[in-house]
Legacy VTK file of the C-alpha trace (Angstrom):
# vtk DataFile Version 3.0
C-alpha trace
ASCII
DATASET POLYDATA
POINTS 252 float
0.000 0.000 0.000
1.517 3.379 -1.039
2.489 5.721 1.786
0.121 8.621 2.295
1.541 12.111 1.791
-0.306 13.146 4.927
1.653 10.663 6.993
4.336 13.050 8.196
6.100 13.100 11.537
5.883 16.419 13.310
8.235 17.193 16.207
6.224 19.122 18.752
9.277 19.883 20.873
10.666 22.318 18.306
9.447 25.788 19.158
10.733 29.163 18.124
12.268 31.009 21.064
11.238 34.657 20.963
12.401 35.646 24.437
15.666 37.258 23.351
14.039 38.949 20.371
11.266 40.345 22.575
13.748 41.678 25.129
15.801 43.346 22.417
12.655 44.913 20.977
11.675 46.264 24.392
15.175 47.666 24.889
15.113 49.400 21.495
11.678 50.901 22.151
12.804 52.235 25.531
15.880 53.871 24.007
13.676 55.540 21.372
11.280 56.734 24.074
14.138 58.293 26.055
15.167 60.216 22.939
11.610 61.378 22.186
10.228 62.278 25.642
11.531 64.701 28.246
10.013 63.190 31.398
9.838 59.697 32.871
7.699 58.454 35.757
7.925 55.188 37.662
4.492 53.952 38.714
2.576 51.006 40.103
-1.087 50.100 39.688
-3.510 49.365 42.506
-6.133 46.750 41.614
-4.900 46.187 38.080
-7.570 45.957 35.382
-6.543 45.768 31.741
-9.740 47.449 30.547
-9.215 50.454 32.811
-5.539 50.705 31.920
-6.617 50.795 28.288
-8.853 53.782 29.104
-5.907 55.572 30.703
-3.759 54.896 27.650
-6.463 56.374 25.435
-6.341 59.567 27.502
-2.545 59.619 27.178
-2.104 58.864 23.488
0.619 61.497 23.299
2.689 59.504 25.812
4.014 55.943 26.199
3.427 53.334 28.889
5.869 50.467 29.306
5.514 47.201 31.218
8.262 44.646 31.088
10.846 42.759 33.065
12.509 45.149 35.462
15.983 43.850 34.642
15.454 44.376 30.916
14.167 47.923 31.362
16.978 48.746 33.801
19.556 47.388 31.374
18.110 49.527 28.566
18.313 52.722 30.619
21.589 51.921 32.343
22.048 50.559 35.840
24.918 52.831 36.890
26.528 56.157 36.051
29.010 54.331 33.844
26.426 52.836 31.462
23.405 55.169 31.771
22.140 56.598 28.491
21.196 59.982 30.002
22.479 61.906 32.998
21.273 60.346 36.299
18.749 58.095 34.527
20.244 55.119 36.377
18.154 56.290 39.360
15.050 55.319 37.372
16.514 51.838 36.941
17.139 51.637 40.686
13.451 52.352 41.330
12.275 49.449 39.151
11.329 46.924 41.807
8.208 44.832 42.169
5.152 45.277 39.968
5.778 48.599 38.247
5.952 50.362 34.902
7.295 53.453 33.166
5.441 56.440 31.753
7.222 58.562 29.131
5.644 61.941 28.420
6.279 65.517 27.341
3.444 66.889 29.438
4.380 69.229 32.251
5.017 67.814 35.702
2.125 69.818 37.125
-0.331 68.341 34.614
0.908 64.780 35.220
0.751 64.962 39.008
-2.656 66.632 39.004
-4.177 64.110 36.583
-2.977 60.993 38.391
-3.730 62.433 41.817
-7.377 62.927 40.864
-7.917 59.876 38.664
-9.330 56.709 40.198
-12.106 54.318 39.253
-14.142 52.013 41.465
-14.349 48.340 40.589
-15.394 45.004 42.029
-12.927 43.377 44.392
-11.283 40.109 43.411
-10.286 37.202 45.609
-7.319 38.093 47.796
-8.495 41.687 48.221
-8.742 42.957 51.811
-12.345 43.899 52.590
-12.893 47.568 53.409
-16.199 47.152 55.259
-18.678 44.755 56.823
-21.305 43.358 54.449
-24.226 41.404 55.887
-27.454 40.053 54.416
-30.507 39.856 56.628
-33.013 37.021 56.612
-35.850 37.596 54.180
-36.534 38.307 50.509
-33.679 39.298 48.221
-35.560 40.942 45.345
-32.315 42.271 43.835
-31.544 38.742 42.635
-33.435 37.111 39.735
-34.932 33.709 40.512
-32.661 32.014 37.969
-29.587 32.773 40.064
-30.853 31.084 43.251
-28.953 27.787 42.680
-25.738 29.739 42.232
-26.322 31.593 45.502
-26.624 28.283 47.326
-23.374 27.121 45.758
-21.746 30.289 47.090
-22.815 29.431 50.636
-26.046 31.394 51.046
-28.959 29.518 52.575
-31.673 30.470 50.119
-34.780 29.092 48.478
-37.523 30.344 46.189
-40.682 31.656 47.813
-43.336 32.446 45.218
-40.601 33.015 42.661
-38.610 35.395 44.912
-35.145 34.519 46.175
-35.418 34.338 49.947
-32.656 34.075 52.535
-33.854 32.012 55.492
-30.852 32.771 57.716
-28.739 35.899 58.274
-25.500 35.705 56.309
-22.236 37.610 56.813
-20.657 38.072 53.407
-17.450 39.563 54.819
-15.994 41.558 57.680
-13.722 44.581 57.379
-10.150 43.339 57.085
-11.068 39.910 55.711
-9.040 38.541 52.812
-11.781 37.826 50.301
-12.297 34.305 49.015
-13.480 33.715 45.424
-16.979 33.011 46.799
-17.088 36.248 48.785
-15.826 38.260 45.832
-18.501 36.717 43.609
-21.293 37.528 46.071
-20.120 41.142 46.352
-20.166 41.416 42.581
-23.693 40.007 42.429
-24.662 42.588 45.045
-23.045 45.254 42.828
-20.876 46.186 45.808
-17.648 47.841 44.651
-14.778 47.902 47.146
-11.665 48.125 44.984
-10.300 51.283 43.416
-8.175 51.228 40.283
-5.482 53.844 40.729
-2.053 54.552 39.312
0.524 55.630 41.892
3.530 57.659 40.758
6.685 56.926 42.745
9.454 58.802 41.024
9.814 61.491 38.375
12.828 62.128 36.167
13.564 65.130 33.947
15.897 64.476 31.028
16.649 68.139 30.361
17.837 68.858 33.890
18.989 65.345 34.677
17.105 65.596 37.979
14.708 63.283 39.780
12.263 63.426 42.681
10.742 60.915 45.065
6.994 61.522 44.743
6.037 59.582 47.872
7.266 61.446 50.924
7.480 58.396 53.127
10.338 56.587 54.832
9.610 53.458 52.790
7.387 52.767 49.823
5.822 49.489 48.656
8.484 49.398 45.937
11.320 50.125 48.374
12.610 52.706 45.903
15.835 54.605 45.968
16.158 56.895 48.998
16.448 60.395 47.614
18.083 61.669 50.820
21.073 59.387 50.294
24.093 60.173 48.171
23.084 59.908 44.503
26.345 58.120 43.768
25.440 55.142 45.980
25.566 51.855 44.091
22.134 50.377 43.358
21.096 47.016 44.763
20.893 43.978 42.527
17.555 43.691 40.744
15.043 41.198 42.077
13.598 38.600 39.723
10.459 39.890 38.061
7.652 37.838 36.577
6.116 40.575 34.398
5.819 39.871 30.704
7.915 41.931 28.355
5.848 44.468 26.515
4.899 48.076 26.018
2.158 50.227 24.689
LINES 1 253
252 0 1 2 3 4 5 6 7 8 9 10 11 12 13 14 15 16 17 18 19 20 21 22 23 24 25 26 27 28 29 30 31 32 33 34 35 36 37 38 39 40 41 42 43 44 45 46 47 48 49 50 51 52 53 54 55 56 57 58 59 60 61 62 63 64 65 66 67 68 69 70 71 72 73 74 75 76 77 78 79 80 81 82 83 84 85 86 87 88 89 90 91 92 93 94 95 96 97 98 99 100 101 102 103 104 105 106 107 108 109 110 111 112 113 114 115 116 117 118 119 120 121 122 123 124 125 126 127 128 129 130 131 132 133 134 135 136 137 138 139 140 141 142 143 144 145 146 147 148 149 150 151 152 153 154 155 156 157 158 159 160 161 162 163 164 165 166 167 168 169 170 171 172 173 174 175 176 177 178 179 180 181 182 183 184 185 186 187 188 189 190 191 192 193 194 195 196 197 198 199 200 201 202 203 204 205 206 207 208 209 210 211 212 213 214 215 216 217 218 219 220 221 222 223 224 225 226 227 228 229 230 231 232 233 234 235 236 237 238 239 240 241 242 243 244 245 246 247 248 249 250 251
């Protein structure tokens, strides 16, 4: 019997490695951004939501947002005075710790600080979020829920049944207490209740001006969640070794 042309062996283990290419692309884009924009900001995002970050990017189309591995971004900018690509920009690299990103812009510092200080957007909390208040459901009818969702409520731990087509809770139920770390079930109930606890907000930690070669710590605290460079120390102090970062390489 003749051999079929479709009978071909395919090695699934052979994959194209794009890691190095992606890192090089990110590095090149960062270098171009440094040349094009006058100001750089290091930021982190509270309660990250891709849809809301997309809205922010739409409002800042004249600027660039970068997310990537901290080590790659630090390498692109320069990790010390000897290899930095602009005066004192190695301080930006030193501040890249934890979950953070870079904003490149030509807008004035006053406009940037004012916009991000005011901007925030409420959203539903996810599992792992720390509850900001007590939420309790009292025994009785729950007309805010359609009857079709009653089985799901029971799966989430609520003691409910249908009474004349109305979802009814036959025992008081504490959804969460202030300070609780929300479980997936609690987060789902809060969403069904349309109870928003989380706030999407971008926090600026450090600003850098290319023209003056100066920088400023934007959080006047002894320590920040990112443990950024202490601006009161000698600017010539060697930076600490970068921590491993699990962010994907990429930029907007």
